[in-house]
C-alpha positions in Angstrom: 0.0 0.0 0.0 2.9 2.4 0.8 4.3 1.8 -2.7 1.0 2.8 -4.3 0.6 5.9 -2.0 4.2 6.9 -2.9 3.6 6.6 -6.6 0.3 8.4 -6.5 1.8 11.3 -4.5 4.7 11.4 -7.0 2.3 11.6 -9.9 0.5 14.5 -8.2 3.8 16.2 -7.4 5.1 15.9 -10.9 1.9 17.2 -12.4 2.2 20.4 -10.4 5.9 20.5 -11.3 5.3 20.3 -15.0 2.6 22.9 -14.8 4.9 25.2 -12.8 7.9 24.8 -15.1 6.2 24.6 -18.5 2.6 25.8 -18.1 3.6 29.4 -18.2 4.7 28.9 -21.8 1.0 28.6 -22.7 -0.2 31.4 -20.5 0.5 33.9 -23.2 -2.8 32.8 -24.8 -4.5 34.6 -21.8 -4.8 38.3 -22.5 -4.2 39.4 -18.9 -1.1 37.3 -18.6 0.7 39.1 -21.4 0.9 42.2 -19.2 2.9 40.4 -16.5 6.7 40.7 -16.2 9.1 37.9 -15.7 9.2 38.3 -11.9 5.4 37.9 -11.8 5.6 34.8 -13.9 8.3 33.4 -11.6 6.2 34.1 -8.6 3.1 32.4 -10.1 5.2 29.4 -11.0 6.7 29.3 -7.6 3.2 29.3 -6.1 2.3 26.3 -8.2 5.5 24.6 -7.3 4.6 24.9 -3.6 2.0 22.2 -4.3 4.7 20.0 -5.9 6.6 20.0 -2.6 3.4 19.4 -0.6 3.2 16.0 -2.5 6.8 15.3 -3.1 8.1 15.5 0.5 5.4 13.1 1.8 5.9 10.7 -1.1 9.6 10.5 -0.3 8.9 10.2 3.5 6.3 7.4 3.0 8.3 5.6 0.3 11.8 5.6 1.8 12.9 2.3 3.2 14.4 3.8 6.3 11.0 5.2 7.2 9.3 1.9 6.7 8.6 2.3 3.0 9.4 -0.1 0.2 12.0 1.9 -1.7 15.7 2.7 -1.4 16.7 6.4 -2.0 18.0 5.5 -5.5 14.9 3.6 -6.4 12.8 6.6 -5.3 14.8 8.9 -7.5 14.5 6.7 -10.6 10.8 6.2 -10.1 10.4 10.0 -9.7 12.3 10.6 -12.9 10.3 8.1 -15.0 7.0 9.6 -13.6 8.3 13.1 -14.4 8.9 12.2 -18.1 5.6 10.3 -18.4 3.7 13.3 -16.9 5.7 15.7 -19.1 4.9 13.6 -22.2 1.2 13.6 -21.5 1.2 17.3 -20.7 3.0 18.1 -23.9 0.6 16.1 -26.0 -2.5 17.6 -24.3 -1.4 21.2 -23.8 1.1 21.8 -26.6 -0.7 20.2 -29.5 2.1 21.3 -31.9 4.6 18.9 -30.3 4.8 15.3 -31.7 6.5 12.2 -30.5 8.9 10.4 -32.8 10.4 6.9 -32.8 13.5 8.2 -30.9 11.2 9.4 -28.1 9.6 6.0 -27.8 12.9 4.3 -27.8 14.1 6.6 -25.0 11.0 5.7 -22.9 11.8 2.0 -23.4 15.3 2.6 -22.1 13.8 4.4 -19.1 11.6 1.4 -18.3 14.7 -0.8 -18.6 16.4 1.6 -16.2 13.7 1.0 -13.6 13.8 -2.8 -14.3 17.6 -2.8 -13.6 17.2 -0.5 -10.6 15.0 -3.1 -8.9 16.9 -6.2 -10.0 18.7 -7.8 -7.2 
């Protein structure tokens, strides 16, 4: 159960992270947003990123083996990176409709899945 809770929290965390880091690139479509300066955009992104931390920190605390969780620190990091890229890929396809995925992107995802496999192999 802790593994699922950890992964669920990481998905939520990374969703907020992707919106904070890349969402502002689409905000220009909102008329009022065009009037904001870089500092305002950074502060808005920072506010969104606060929610990332609200899910990321508990995910690591629950999932870390030394706190009774199922994952080593390295496993947590690899899981988080794979989730980040999956969330980013979905976000890119849904929000930035001009982006496309090519064969090399799919191959790189396969290698990421293999990285997770080897990370957990004893």
